[in-house]
Structure formats: structure tokens, C-alpha cells
ZADOTI-115395 format. One line per 10 residues: number of its first residue (from 1); their letters; for each residue y, x, z of C-alpha. Coordinates in Angstrom, 2 decimals, decimal comma. Layout:
NUM> a> Y/X/Z  ...
This chain:
1> mkrrvaagia> -8,42/-11,63/-26,42  -7,47/-14,49/-24,19  -4,05/-14,82/-22,68  -5,40/-14,58/-19,15  -7,20/-11,31/-19,88  -4,11/-9,86/-21,54  -1,97/-10,86/-18,55  -4,48/-9,23/-16,18  -4,51/-6,02/-18,17  -0,70/-5,96/-18,32
11> lgvvllsvlt> -0,48/-6,52/-14,57  -3,00/-3,72/-13,98  -1,02/-1,31/-16,13  2,21/-2,20/-14,33  0,60/-1,75/-10,92  -0,95/1,57/-11,94  2,39/2,83/-13,25  4,16/1,79/-10,03  1,47/3,59/-8,00  1,84/6,72/-10,13
21> vsvfmtdwdn> 5,63/6,72/-9,83  5,50/6,19/-6,06  3,01/9,05/-5,62  5,21/11,42/-7,58  8,39/10,30/-5,79  6,93/10,92/-2,32  7,69/14,30/-0,76  4,32/15,94/-0,05  5,67/19,38/0,93  5,23/18,80/4,64
31> mndspenipy> 1,51/18,00/4,36  -0,78/20,55/6,02  -4,51/21,13/5,97  -4,85/20,65/9,71  -3,76/17,74/11,88  -0,52/18,06/13,79  0,87/16,25/16,77  3,80/13,94/16,18  6,57/14,93/18,58  7,35/11,87/20,67
41> dgdvvdeegn> 9,57/11,78/23,70  9,45/8,03/24,28  12,83/7,21/22,75  12,59/5,96/19,17  16,20/4,76/19,02  19,04/6,90/20,38  22,25/5,72/22,08  24,01/5,12/18,74  21,21/2,92/17,41  19,81/5,49/14,97
51> idtsslnynl> 16,06/5,94/14,55  14,73/9,34/15,62  13,56/11,24/12,53  10,51/12,58/14,36  9,20/9,13/15,28  6,16/7,54/13,67  8,24/4,55/12,54  10,61/6,75/10,57  7,88/8,87/9,05  5,78/5,91/7,87
61> lekygplliv> 8,43/3,47/6,74  11,19/5,75/5,48  9,26/8,63/3,93  6,16/6,83/2,64  7,53/3,30/2,17  6,87/2,99/-1,59  3,24/4,01/-1,13  2,77/1,51/1,69  4,17/-1,28/-0,46  1,82/-0,45/-3,35
71> lailmfgami> -1,16/-0,24/-0,98  -0,20/-3,58/0,57  -0,13/-5,19/-2,89  -3,52/-3,68/-3,72  -5,05/-4,91/-0,47  -3,60/-8,39/-1,03  -5,11/-8,44/-4,51  -8,48/-7,37/-3,11  -8,40/-10,22/-0,59  -7,50/-12,77/-3,27
81> ggvcvareev> -10,23/-11,38/-5,53  -12,78/-11,69/-2,74  -11,84/-15,31/-2,16  -12,12/-16,09/-5,89  -15,55/-14,44/-6,13  -16,75/-16,34/-3,06  -15,59/-19,65/-4,54  -17,35/-18,93/-7,84  -20,59/-18,16/-6,02  -20,42/-21,43/-4,09
91> enddsn> -19,63/-23,47/-7,24  -22,46/-21,85/-9,21  -25,01/-22,04/-6,41  -28,22/-23,54/-7,82  -30,49/-23,01/-4,83  -31,04/-26,78/-4,31
């Protein structure tokens, strides 16, 4: 096994373990089977500078932050992989 393949497999295992840990650490008790409205009164930050716990910002970034980070890393890897595949296709193009 080449070093590059071993490094890729190790990175995949690490990323999968981080994804698994972040899924199990996220509180899923408030998930329902039907969509709900997010209560929003127009003020995300109160007079003291605290973020309202019912705002979309708080719910996405504070409650589900680890999952968003893992998904961002996966999407970045998909973009880099797409660029690498596109470069290989151009280099191996034998249509001329």
C-alpha cells in the first residue's frame, strides 16, 4: 500500500469518526416530524448584547455547530476532488 493511499484512508477514518461523534453529541430531542415556525420578533440581540435563544443564528451556530463544521469540511473536500478529477481529464485527453 502506498503512503498516499494510507494517508487518505487515515484521513477518511478520522473524518468519519469526527462526524459520528458530532452526530451523537448534538441534541436531537427537539426535532419533530412536522415543520415548525421559528419564533422571530425582529430583535436577534437584546439590550445587553446577548443573542436571543429563539433566533435562527443561535439555533444553527450554537446548537448544530459541530455538524456544520464537519459538513463544511466534506463540501470543501468534494470541491477539491472535483477540481482534481477535472485536471486529470484535461491532462489525459486524447481526442486530438
